[in-house]
C-alpha positions in Angstrom: -10.8 20.1 -27.5 -9.4 19.8 -31.2 -5.7 19.0 -31.5 -4.0 20.5 -34.4 -0.9 19.1 -36.2 1.3 21.5 -34.5 0.0 20.3 -30.8 1.9 17.1 -31.2 2.9 14.1 -33.4 0.7 11.1 -34.0 1.6 7.4 -34.2 -0.5 5.2 -36.4 -1.1 1.8 -34.6 -3.1 -1.4 -34.8 -6.6 -0.8 -36.2 -5.5 2.4 -37.8 -5.9 4.1 -34.3 -4.2 7.3 -33.7 -2.4 8.2 -30.4 -1.8 11.9 -29.7 1.3 12.5 -27.8 1.5 16.3 -27.5 3.1 18.6 -25.1 1.5 18.6 -21.6 0.6 21.5 -19.7 2.8 22.5 -16.8 0.5 21.6 -14.0 -0.1 18.0 -15.0 3.8 17.5 -15.3 4.5 19.0 -11.9 1.8 16.8 -10.3 3.1 13.8 -12.0 6.6 14.7 -10.6 5.4 15.4 -7.2 3.5 12.1 -7.2 6.8 10.0 -8.1 8.4 11.8 -4.9 5.3 10.8 -2.8 5.8 7.2 -4.0 9.5 7.4 -3.2 8.6 8.7 0.5 5.9 6.1 0.9 8.2 3.1 0.0 11.7 4.2 1.0 11.2 6.6 4.1 10.2 4.8 7.1 9.6 6.1 10.7 12.8 4.3 11.7 14.7 6.4 9.1 13.2 9.5 10.3 14.3 8.4 13.7 17.7 8.1 12.6 17.7 11.5 11.2 16.4 12.8 14.5 12.8 13.2 13.7 10.7 11.5 16.5 7.8 10.4 14.0 7.0 7.1 16.0 7.2 8.6 19.4 5.1 10.7 21.7 7.5 13.6 22.5 8.8 16.1 20.1 7.0 18.7 17.7 3.5 18.1 16.6 4.6 18.6 13.0 7.2 15.7 13.4 4.4 13.2 13.9 3.1 13.5 10.4 4.9 11.6 7.6 6.6 13.7 4.8 4.6 11.9 2.3 1.5 13.3 3.9 2.6 16.9 3.7 3.8 16.5 0.0 0.5 14.8 -1.0 -1.5 17.7 0.5 0.8 20.1 -1.7 0.3 18.1 -4.7 -3.5 17.9 -4.3 -3.5 21.6 -3.7 -1.6 22.3 -6.9 -4.2 20.1 -8.8 -6.9 22.3 -7.5 -5.1 25.6 -8.0 -4.4 24.7 -11.7 -7.9 24.6 -12.8 -9.8 27.6 -14.2 -12.4 27.0 -11.5 -10.8 25.4 -8.5 -14.4 24.5 -7.2 -14.9 22.3 -10.1 -12.3 19.8 -8.5 -14.9 19.4 -5.6 -17.6 18.9 -8.1 -15.6 16.3 -9.9 -14.9 14.3 -6.8 -18.8 14.5 -5.8 -20.0 13.1 -9.4 -16.9 10.8 -10.3 -15.6 9.5 -6.9 -18.5 9.2 -4.4 -16.9 6.3 -2.5 -13.7 8.5 -1.9 -16.1 11.3 -0.6 -18.0 8.9 1.7 -14.6 7.8 3.2 -13.4 11.5 3.5 -16.5 12.5 5.3 -16.2 9.5 7.8 -12.5 10.4 8.4 -13.4 14.2 9.1 -16.3 13.0 11.4 -13.8 10.8 13.4 -11.2 13.7 13.5 -13.7 16.1 15.0 -14.7 13.5 17.5 -11.0 12.9 18.4 -10.4 16.6 18.8 -13.6 17.6 20.4 -13.3 14.7 22.9 -9.6 15.2 23.5 -8.9 11.7 22.6 -5.7 10.0 21.3 -5.1 9.2 17.6 -5.2 12.4 15.5 -1.9 11.6 13.8 -3.6 8.4 12.7 -6.1 10.5 10.9 -3.5 12.1 8.8 -1.0 9.3 8.0 -3.3 6.4 7.8 -6.4 7.9 6.2 -6.0 11.3 4.6 -2.9 10.3 3.1 -4.7 7.3 1.4 -7.4 9.6 0.2 -5.1 12.2 -1.0 -2.9 9.8 -3.1 -6.1 8.3 -4.6 -7.4 11.6 -5.7 -4.2 12.6 -7.2 -3.8 9.2 -9.0 -7.3 9.7 -10.5 -6.0 12.8 -12.3 -2.7 11.2 -13.7 -2.4 9.6 -17.1 -1.1 6.2 -17.6 2.5 7.3 -18.5 2.8 8.9 -15.0 1.4 5.7 -13.4 3.7 3.6 -15.3 6.6 5.6 -14.0 5.3 5.1 -10.6 5.1 1.4 -11.2 8.7 1.1 -12.4 9.8 3.1 -9.3 7.8 0.8 -7.0 9.5 -2.2 -8.7 13.0 -0.8 -7.9 12.2 0.4 -4.4 10.6 -3.1 -3.4 13.5 -5.0 -4.9 15.9 -2.8 -2.9 13.8 -3.2 0.2 14.0 -7.0 0.1 17.7 -7.1 -0.8 18.4 -4.7 2.2 16.2 -7.0 4.4 18.5 -10.0 3.4 21.6 -8.0 3.9 20.5 -7.0 7.4 19.7 -10.6 8.2 23.1 -12.0 6.8 25.2 -9.3 8.7 23.0 -9.2 11.9 22.7 -5.4 11.8 19.6 -3.2 11.0 20.2 0.1 9.3 16.9 1.7 10.1 15.6 0.0 13.1 12.2 0.3 14.5 12.4 2.9 17.4 10.0 4.2 20.3 11.0 7.6 21.8 14.3 7.5 19.9 15.1 4.1 21.6 15.9 1.2 19.3 14.0 -2.0 20.2 17.1 -4.2 20.3 15.2 -7.3 21.4 13.5 -7.6 17.9 16.0 -8.9 15.6 13.7 -9.2 12.5 15.0 -7.1 9.5 13.4 -3.8 8.9 14.5 -2.9 5.5 13.2 0.5 4.0 9.7 0.2 5.3 10.6 -0.1 9.1 8.4 -2.3 11.2 8.8 -6.1 10.2 5.0 -6.6 10.0 4.5 -3.6 7.7 7.4 -4.9 5.6 5.9 -8.5 5.6 2.5 -7.1 4.7 3.8 -4.9 1.8 6.2 -7.6 0.5 3.4 -10.3 0.6 0.9 -8.1 -1.4 3.3 -7.0 -3.8 4.3 -10.7 -4.5 0.9 -12.0 -5.1 0.2 -8.9 -7.3 3.1 -10.0 -9.4 1.7 -13.5 -9.8 -1.5 -12.1 -10.6 -0.2 -10.2 -13.7 0.3 -6.8 -12.1 3.2 -4.7 -13.0 2.8 -4.7 -16.9 6.2 -2.8 -17.2 8.2 -5.6 -15.6 9.8 -7.8 -18.3 8.5 -11.4 -18.2 12.0 -12.7 -17.9 12.5 -10.8 -14.7 9.2 -11.8 -13.0 10.3 -15.1 -11.6 13.4 -13.6 -10.1 11.3 -10.8 -8.6 9.0 -13.4 -6.9 11.8 -15.3 -5.5 13.5 -12.3 -4.1 10.3 -11.1 -2.2 9.6 -14.6 -1.1 13.0 -14.8 0.4 12.6 -11.4 2.1 9.6 -12.7 3.9 11.7 -15.0 6.0 13.8 -12.2 7.7 10.8 -10.1 8.1 9.4 -12.8 10.2 5.7 -12.4 9.4 4.0 -15.6 10.1 0.6 -14.7 8.7 2.1 -13.1 5.7 4.3 -16.1 4.8 1.6 -18.6 5.3 -0.9 -16.5 3.3 1.6 -16.0 0.6 2.4 -19.6 0.2 -1.6 -20.3 0.1 -2.0 -17.7 -2.5 0.8 -18.9 -4.8 -0.8 -22.5 -4.3 -4.1 -21.1 -5.5 -2.5 -19.4 -8.5 -0.5 -22.7 -9.4 -3.4 -25.0 -9.5 -5.4 -23.5 -12.5 -1.9 -23.2 -14.5 -1.1 -27.1 -13.7 -4.6 -28.2 -14.6 -4.4 -26.2 -17.9 -1.1 -27.9 -18.8 -2.3 -31.2 -17.9 -5.1 -30.6 -20.4 -2.7 -29.9 -23.1 -2.3 -26.2 -22.7 0.7 -24.2 -24.0 3.5 -22.8 -22.0 5.8 -20.0 -22.8 9.5 -20.5 -23.5 10.4 -18.3 -20.6 8.1 -20.0 -18.1 9.5 -23.3 -19.4 13.0 -22.3 -19.0 12.3 -20.9 -15.4 10.9 -24.2 -14.4 13.8 -26.2 -15.9 16.3 -24.1 -13.9 14.3 -23.9 -10.7 12.9 -27.4 -10.3 16.2 -29.1 -9.6 17.9 -26.1 -7.8 15.2 -25.0 -5.5 14.9 -27.9 -3.2 18.7 -28.0 -2.8 18.9 -24.4 -2.1 16.0 -24.6 0.5 17.8 -27.5 2.2 21.0 -25.5 2.3 19.7 -22.4 3.6 17.6 -24.3 6.4 20.9 -26.1 7.3 22.6 -22.7 7.6 19.9 -21.4 9.9 18.3 -19.1 7.4 14.8 -19.9 8.6 15.5 -19.8 12.2 14.0 -16.1 12.8 10.8 -17.3 11.2 10.6 -20.6 13.0 11.4 -18.7 16.3 8.2 -16.7 15.8 6.0 -19.7 15.6 7.7 -21.3 18.7 7.9 -18.1 20.6 5.8 -15.1 19.5 6.5 -12.9 22.6 2.9 -13.1 23.7 1.3 -12.2 20.2 -1.2 -15.2 20.1 -2.1 -14.5 23.8 -2.8 -10.9 22.9 -5.3 -12.0 20.2 -7.1 -14.3 22.6 -7.2 -12.2 25.6 -8.0 -8.8 24.0 -11.7 -9.6 24.2 -11.5 -9.8 28.0 -11.4 -6.0 27.9 -14.9 -5.8 26.9 -16.1 -7.4 30.2 -14.9 -4.5 32.0 -16.7 -1.7 29.9 -20.2 -0.5 30.0 -22.4 -0.4 27.0 -21.8 3.4 26.6 -18.0 2.8 26.5 -18.5 0.2 23.8 -20.6 2.3 21.7 -18.8 5.6 22.0 -15.4 4.6 23.2 -14.0 4.3 26.7 -11.2 6.7 28.1 -7.9 5.9 26.5 -6.3 6.0 29.8 -8.7 3.3 31.1 -8.3 1.0 28.2 -4.4 1.3 28.6 -4.7 0.5 32.3 -7.0 -2.5 31.7 -4.8 -3.7 28.9 -1.7 -3.6 30.9 -3.3 -5.5 33.9 -4.2 -8.1 31.5 -0.7 -8.4 30.3 -1.2 -7.3 26.9 1.7 -5.0 26.6 1.8 -5.5 22.9 -1.4 -3.7 22.3 -4.5 -4.7 20.6 -3.6 -6.9 17.6 -6.7 -6.4 15.6 -7.8 -2.9 14.0 -11.5 -3.5 14.4 -11.2 -4.4 18.0 -8.7 -1.8 18.8 -11.0 1.0 17.1 -14.0 -0.2 19.2 -12.1 0.2 22.4 -10.5 3.5 21.8 -13.2 5.2 19.5 -16.4 3.3 20.0 -18.6 1.0 17.9 -20.4 3.8 16.3 -17.5 5.5 14.6 -15.9 2.2 13.8 -18.9 1.3 12.0 -19.0 4.6 10.0 -15.3 4.4 9.1 -15.5 0.6 8.2 -18.4 1.3 5.7 -16.4 4.5 4.3 -13.5 2.3 3.8 -15.2 -0.5 2.2 -16.8 2.1 -0.4 -13.6 3.7 -1.0 -11.9 0.3 -1.8 -14.6 -0.8 -4.0 -14.4 2.5 -6.0 -10.6 2.2 -6.4 -10.8 -1.4 -7.6 -13.4 -0.6 -10.2 -11.0 1.5 -12.0 -8.3 -1.2 -12.2 -8.0 -4.1 -14.7 -8.6 -7.6 -13.9 -6.2 -9.5 -11.5 -6.4 -7.3 -8.4 -8.5 -9.7 -6.5 -6.1 -11.9 -4.8 -3.9 -8.9 -3.7 -7.1 -7.3 -2.3 -7.9 -10.4 -0.4 -4.4 -10.7 1.1 -4.7 -7.1 2.2 -7.9 -7.7 3.9 -6.5 -10.7 5.7 -3.2 -9.2 6.7 -4.4 -5.9 8.1 -6.6 -7.8 10.4 -3.8 -9.8 11.9 -2.2 -6.8 13.8 -3.0 -3.3 14.7 -2.3 -2.0 11.3 -4.8 0.7 10.2 -6.0 1.4 13.6 -2.8 3.0 14.4 -0.6 5.4 12.7 0.8 3.8 9.4 1.4 4.7 5.7 0.2 1.0 4.9 -3.1 1.8 3.7 -1.7 4.7 1.3 1.1 2.1 0.1 -1.6 -0.4 -0.7 -3.6 2.1 -2.7 -0.7 3.2 -4.7 0.5 -0.3 -5.1 -2.8 -1.4 -6.7 -3.3 1.7 -8.9 0.2 1.6 -10.2 0.3 -2.3 -10.7 -3.2 -2.6 -12.2 -3.9 0.5 -13.9 -5.7 0.4 -17.3 -3.6 0.8 -20.5 -3.2 3.9 -22.3 -6.4 4.8 -24.4 -6.1 5.2 -28.1 -6.5 9.0 -28.2 -4.8 11.3 -25.5 -5.6 14.9 -25.3 -5.4 17.4 -22.6 -8.2 19.9 -22.0 -7.7 23.6 -21.0 -7.9 22.7 -17.4 -5.0 20.5 -17.6 -6.9 17.2 -16.9 -6.5 14.2 -19.2 -9.4 13.7 -21.7 -10.2 10.8 -23.7 -12.6 10.4 -26.8 -12.5 8.5 -30.2 -11.1 10.2 -33.2 -14.2 10.3 -35.4 -13.5 13.1 -37.5 -10.4 12.3 -39.8 -10.2 16.1 -40.7 -9.3 16.8 -37.0 -5.8 15.3 -37.2 -2.9 15.3 -39.5 -0.4 12.5 -40.0 
């Protein structure tokens, strides 16, 4: 598509490149706006908040429609708008097949698992929607957005995660949780860890840890360099009231991994920015004193209690393998009766559930479908990461480790969708030199090879 002078204005940049910033068609504008609302729902509306509003999202009773997160509904609507806005909606599916085969493979495995759950009258259909189809939907939508939309999503994530961390610290300080984790409408009063905006403490700890290491790795280009140290410290402080042991230890390890090459480079005579030097000059004398003062005041008690008394969490991880001893080969391959698994689990004293997603999936859905879903998920993540700029590696590694430390993606959660959106927003590639929208409303890129095509 050729852009005439009246289509937009042009800005001459470095290397005499021209950037076209014309008026966008309505469909991409609406989709970008809906995506921002989806991001808000993902990072600010938890199951606990829905429970406080009278929607039993996390429980068993209640309307079927209430078991699916609002972000899932809105993502499906945005995806439908994307398809309807094309001259030929079928071209969207052709585009997915040719441009996103990993996403397609994951979607096929999800649909196969959904069919198996429905036809076999098994538990877990809500997991299909909130955990997996939502992640696919946001990935498909993000692939159609331009860098400006992703930049807005990134800035919104910075604001929401800063608010989440601040709320967690306030909850911890006053001893009150605004949106507590609930089951069947009943607040779990025995767990005094902060819940923030994301609800479950472990999901909060996972999200906070991944966001923190993404900041360290250079993710989030829109965040000013002067704010980055403060943002890292805020998220690190919030990990304490969330009480996630694995998340805290992993974050500290990733910070050490990040620091080592920087220290080595400095020792070899490398340069350091004035902002980094000023931050170090301020933090080095203050940080040890602040840590000592907080420790004396009991700030770390909730985290230390999790190490000394984890309410049976470590026991669950050791004894969950005992369940396999009571299952036949057929049960292991194709999944045992959920009621039987629950009965065996309770008889072993594993009231907290199965604290590993792979083990839980094998027990409830069988090794065959677990294998299909795992391969599909790996292909999906590899495809997403290949579209990102460098730096996402330690965040991806953190995600893989953390999701294997509790039930996570084997149960109903928006954690996978949060991770996909977080990675795409924090590590999306910069705006290309030439932007133009084709007739179908999708972003098109190409170099300006013909000077006669543009006017300055």
